[in-house]
C-alpha positions in Angstrom: -15.3 6.0 8.8 -14.9 3.2 6.2 -16.7 -0.2 6.4 -16.5 -3.1 4.0 -18.9 -6.0 4.5 -18.3 -9.2 2.5 -17.3 -7.0 -0.5 -16.9 -9.0 -3.7 -16.2 -8.0 -7.2 -16.3 -10.4 -10.2 -15.5 -9.9 -13.8 -16.8 -11.9 -16.7 -13.9 -12.5 -19.1 -14.3 -13.9 -22.6 -12.1 -16.8 -23.6 -10.9 -17.6 -27.1 -9.4 -20.8 -28.5 -5.9 -20.6 -30.1 -5.3 -19.8 -33.7 -7.6 -18.8 -36.5 -10.1 -21.6 -35.8 -10.4 -20.5 -32.2 -11.1 -16.9 -33.4 -13.7 -18.0 -35.9 -15.4 -20.2 -33.3 -16.1 -17.2 -31.1 -18.2 -15.7 -33.8 -20.9 -18.4 -33.1 -20.4 -19.3 -29.5 -18.3 -17.8 -26.8 -17.1 -19.1 -23.5 -16.5 -17.0 -20.4 -14.8 -17.5 -17.1 -15.6 -15.6 -14.0 -12.6 -13.9 -12.3 -13.1 -12.9 -8.7 -10.8 -9.9 -8.1 -12.1 -9.2 -4.6 -13.3 -12.2 -2.6 -15.6 -11.4 0.4 -13.4 -8.7 1.9 -14.6 -7.3 5.3 -12.8 -4.6 7.3 -13.3 -1.4 9.3 -11.0 1.7 9.1 -11.6 4.2 11.9 -11.7 7.9 11.3 -8.4 9.7 11.5 -6.3 6.6 10.8 -3.6 6.1 8.2 -4.0 2.7 6.7 -1.8 0.9 4.2 -3.8 -1.4 1.9 -1.0 -3.7 0.9 -0.8 -6.6 -1.6 1.0 -8.1 -4.5 0.1 -7.2 -8.1 -3.3 -8.7 -8.8 -4.2 -9.0 -5.1 -7.4 -6.8 -5.6 -6.1 -3.6 -4.0 -7.0 -1.2 -6.8 -10.4 -2.9 -7.4 -11.3 -2.4 -3.8 -10.3 1.2 -3.8 -12.4 1.8 -7.0 -15.4 0.4 -5.2 -14.7 2.6 -2.1 -14.5 5.7 -4.4 -17.6 4.8 -6.3 -15.9 4.1 -9.6 -17.1 0.4 -9.5 -20.1 -1.3 -8.1 -19.6 -4.5 -6.1 -21.0 -7.8 -7.4 -22.1 -8.5 -3.8 -21.6 -7.1 -0.3 -21.4 -3.4 0.4 -19.2 -0.7 1.6 -19.7 2.6 3.4 -17.5 5.7 3.4 -18.5 8.3 6.0 -21.9 6.6 6.0 -22.4 6.8 2.2 -22.5 3.9 -0.2 -20.1 5.4 -2.8 -21.5 3.7 -5.9 -25.1 4.8 -5.1 -24.3 8.4 -4.2 -21.3 9.2 -6.3 -21.6 13.0 -6.3 -22.1 13.2 -2.5 -19.3 10.8 -1.9 -16.9 12.7 -4.3 -17.3 15.9 -2.2 -15.9 14.2 0.9 -13.0 12.3 -0.6 -9.7 13.0 -2.4 -8.3 10.5 -4.8 -5.0 9.9 -6.6 -4.7 7.1 -9.1 -1.4 6.9 -11.0 -3.2 6.1 -14.3 -6.1 8.5 -13.9 -6.2 12.3 -13.7 -8.5 14.7 -12.0 -6.9 17.6 -13.8 -7.8 19.1 -17.2 -5.2 17.9 -19.8 -5.3 21.0 -22.0 -5.3 23.5 -19.1 -2.5 24.5 -16.7 -2.4 23.3 -13.1 -3.5 26.8 -11.7 -6.5 26.8 -14.1 -7.4 23.2 -13.0 -7.2 24.3 -9.4 -9.5 27.2 -10.0 -12.0 24.9 -11.6 -11.7 22.4 -8.7 -12.3 25.3 -6.3 -15.6 26.1 -7.9 -16.7 22.4 -8.1 -16.0 21.8 -4.4 -17.1 25.3 -3.4 -13.9 25.8 -1.4 -13.9 28.8 0.9 -11.3 31.5 0.0 -9.3 31.2 3.2 -9.0 27.4 2.8 -8.0 27.7 -0.8 -5.3 30.3 -0.1 -4.0 28.3 2.9 -3.6 25.2 0.9 -1.9 26.9 -2.0 0.6 28.4 0.4 1.3 24.9 1.7 1.7 23.5 -1.8 4.1 26.3 -2.7 6.2 25.5 0.5 6.3 21.7 0.2 5.7 20.8 -3.4 7.0 23.9 -5.2 3.8 23.9 -7.2 4.4 27.4 -8.7 7.3 25.8 -10.7 4.8 24.0 -12.9 3.8 27.4 -14.3 1.2 27.6 -17.1 2.3 24.5 -18.9 -0.7 22.3 -19.9 -1.1 19.2 -17.8 -0.6 16.9 -20.8 2.9 18.3 -21.3 4.1 17.7 -17.7 6.4 14.9 -16.8 5.0 12.1 -14.7 6.7 13.4 -11.5 5.3 17.0 -12.1 1.8 15.7 -12.8 1.9 13.5 -9.6 2.8 16.6 -7.6 -0.3 18.4 -9.0 -2.5 15.3 -8.5 -1.5 15.1 -4.9 -2.2 18.8 -4.3 -5.5 18.5 -6.1 -6.6 15.5 -4.0 -6.2 17.6 -0.8 -7.3 21.0 -2.1 -10.8 20.8 -0.6 -9.8 19.4 2.8 -11.5 16.0 2.2 -12.5 13.7 5.1 -10.8 10.7 3.4 -8.0 10.4 0.8 -7.4 7.3 -1.2 -3.9 7.3 -2.7 -2.9 4.6 -5.2 0.9 4.7 -5.8 1.0 8.5 -5.2 4.8 9.0 -5.2 5.5 7.2 -8.5 7.9 9.4 -10.5 9.0 11.5 -7.6 12.5 11.9 -6.3 13.4 11.4 -2.7 13.1 15.1 -1.7 9.5 15.3 -3.1 8.6 11.9 -1.7 9.5 13.3 1.8 7.5 16.5 1.1 4.4 14.4 0.1 4.8 12.4 3.3 5.0 15.5 5.4 2.0 17.0 3.6 -0.4 14.1 4.2 0.7 13.6 7.8 0.1 17.2 8.4 -3.4 16.9 7.0 -4.0 13.9 9.2 -2.8 15.6 12.3 -4.3 19.1 11.8 -7.6 18.1 10.0 -8.1 14.5 11.1 -8.0 13.3 7.4 -8.4 9.6 7.1 -5.7 8.2 4.8 -5.9 4.9 2.8 -2.7 4.2 0.9 -1.9 1.5 -1.6 1.8 1.4 -2.5 4.7 -0.9 -3.3 7.0 1.8 -1.8 7.9 0.4 1.7 9.3 3.9 2.6 5.9 5.5 2.0 4.1 2.9 4.1 6.5 3.2 7.0 6.5 7.0 6.9 2.8 7.6 6.5 0.8 4.6 7.9 0.1 3.4 11.4 -2.0 0.4 10.5 -2.1 -2.1 7.7 -4.5 -4.3 5.8 -2.8 -7.0 3.8 -4.7 -8.7 1.0 -3.8 -11.7 -1.1 -5.8 -13.1 -4.0 -8.7 -10.9 -3.1 -8.9 -11.7 0.6 -7.7 -10.0 3.7 -4.9 -12.0 5.3 -3.8 -9.6 8.0 -5.3 -6.5 9.7 -3.7 -4.5 12.5 -1.1 -1.9 13.3 2.2 -1.8 11.4 3.8 -3.0 14.7 1.4 -5.9 14.8 2.5 -6.8 11.3 6.2 -6.6 12.2 5.6 -8.9 15.1 4.4 -11.6 12.8 8.0 -12.0 11.6 9.3 -15.5 12.2 12.9 -14.3 12.4 14.4 -11.4 14.3 18.0 -10.1 14.5 20.6 -8.6 16.8 23.5 -6.6 15.6 26.6 -5.7 17.6 30.2 -4.4 17.3 32.7 -7.1 18.2 35.7 -6.1 20.3 37.1 -9.5 21.1 40.4 -10.7 19.7 38.6 -13.6 18.1 38.3 -13.0 14.3 34.9 -12.3 13.0 34.5 -15.6 11.0 35.4 -17.6 14.1 33.0 -15.6 16.2 30.2 -16.2 13.7 30.9 -20.0 13.8 30.9 -20.0 17.6 27.5 -18.3 17.7 26.0 -20.7 15.2 27.4 -23.7 17.1 26.0 -22.4 20.4 22.6 -21.4 19.0 21.4 -24.1 16.6 19.2 -22.6 13.8 20.7 -19.2 14.2 22.6 -17.5 11.3 25.5 -15.2 12.2 27.2 -13.0 9.5 29.4 -9.9 9.1 27.4 -6.9 7.9 28.7 -4.1 5.7 29.8 -2.1 8.7 32.1 -4.8 10.1 29.6 -5.7 12.8 28.1 -9.1 13.5 24.4 -9.7 12.7 22.7 -12.6 14.4 19.4 -13.7 12.8 17.4 -16.1 15.0 14.0 -17.9 14.6 11.5 -16.5 17.1 10.0 -20.0 17.5 13.3 -21.3 18.9 14.7 -18.4 20.9 13.7 -15.2 22.6 15.7 -12.0 22.3 16.6 -12.4 26.0 18.1 -15.8 25.3 20.1 -14.6 22.4 21.5 -11.6 24.2 22.3 -13.6 27.3 24.4 -16.0 25.1 26.2 -13.2 23.4 26.9 -11.3 26.6 28.3 -14.4 28.2 30.8 -15.1 25.4 31.7 -11.7 23.8 32.6 -8.2 24.7 29.7 -6.4 23.1 29.5 -2.7 22.0 26.7 -0.8 20.3 24.3 -3.7 20.5 20.9 -3.1 19.0 17.9 -5.1 17.7 16.4 -3.5 14.6 12.8 -3.9 13.6 12.2 -6.7 11.0 12.3 -5.5 7.4 8.7 -4.8 6.4 9.2 -6.1 2.8 10.5 -9.5 4.2 7.5 -9.7 6.6 5.0 -9.1 3.8 6.8 -11.7 1.6 6.5 -14.3 4.4 2.8 -13.4 5.0 2.1 -14.1 1.3 4.1 -17.4 1.4 2.3 -18.6 4.5 -1.1 -17.8 3.1 -0.3 -19.5 -0.2 0.8 -22.6 1.7 -2.3 -22.7 3.9 -4.6 -22.1 0.9 -3.0 -24.7 -1.4 -5.2 -27.7 -2.1 -4.5 -30.5 -4.6 -8.2 -31.0 -5.2 -9.0 -27.3 -5.9 -11.9 -27.2 -8.5 -11.4 -25.5 -11.8 -12.6 -21.9 -12.4 -16.3 -21.8 -13.4 -16.9 -21.4 -17.1 -20.1 -20.1 -18.8 -21.2 -20.6 -22.4 -23.6 -18.5 -24.4 -24.4 -17.3 -27.8 -22.4 -14.5 -29.2 
C-alpha cells in the first residue's frame, strides 16, 4: 500500500552572523547550510495495517508524512501510496487518503462543520448512503451535532480536532495519515476516536499511519511501528517486536511471607546480582531484571524457591521506556568524534 525508497528531504537554510554587522553582511553575501530532515528512509506498509510512525521532535516524522500526502516533494528517492506518487498526482492521491494535521485544517474557517461536510461530500463525490452512514457514526461516537452551526474558527482546539477526524474519514479513504490527532481531546473522546479508526480498519480495511507522542493512542490503535531518529528508520516491526527489544523486564508479586518487604527486596538483590527489587504503590514487590543476564524462568524459579508468591504477573515493558532506550542506543552507535561539519554553501544575495 505504502512504499518509500531511499526517501530524502533536504532544506536550504540561510545563516546570519550575530549582531548588526552580521545582518548587514547578509545584504551582500549569504551563507546557507543544508539540513537533511529525512535521510534515505526506506520502508513498506502493507494494506490494512495500523502503523505508528514514531520519533522524537525533529526526527523527520511530519516531513515524511507531508511527502506521503503530496504536500512536499522529495529531494531524492521516491514514495508510492496505493501505486501513486503523491507529489506528482496530487489530486488523484487526495481522493484516496484522509489527513489530520494538528496545525492545518481541511475545514472552511468561516463556515460551520455541517457546511464544511456538505462541501467535502461534493468534492469527494460521496454516495448518499455512505455519507449518511458516516454522519450517524460521528453522532454516536464524536457527538458531532453538539458543534452546531458555530464557524470553525470559533471552535476550541478539542472541538475542531473532533471535526477534523470526522472529515478525514468522511469519504471512506483507503489510507489515513493522522499527525497528533487526539491533541486537545479528553479521555472519553480519545477513546471514541480510537474506536472510530479501529472500526474503519476492521470494516473497510483502511490503512492507518499514525504519528503521535501519546503512548495510549499508539498502544490502542497500532499493531506495528516504524521508529525514526534524526531522519533515519532505526526500527521496523510489530509493537510486540518493539517491546521485545527492551533490555529490562519485570515481575511483580504479592508477598505473603513474614519477612518484611525491605528485607525481602534486599534478599532478592543479593541472590540475583544486577536485579532491582522495590515495593510498588500497591504494596507488592516489583523485580526489574536485565534480560542479558537472566530469563524470566530463572527469575521466577528463584522467587518461587524463597517466597510464598501470590498474584504473580509479568507486565509488558513500558513502551515509552523502550522508545527512550532505542533512541539512546542509536545515538551511542551513531556517535563519532570525527564527524564532519554540516555542509555550507555561499552565494550572492
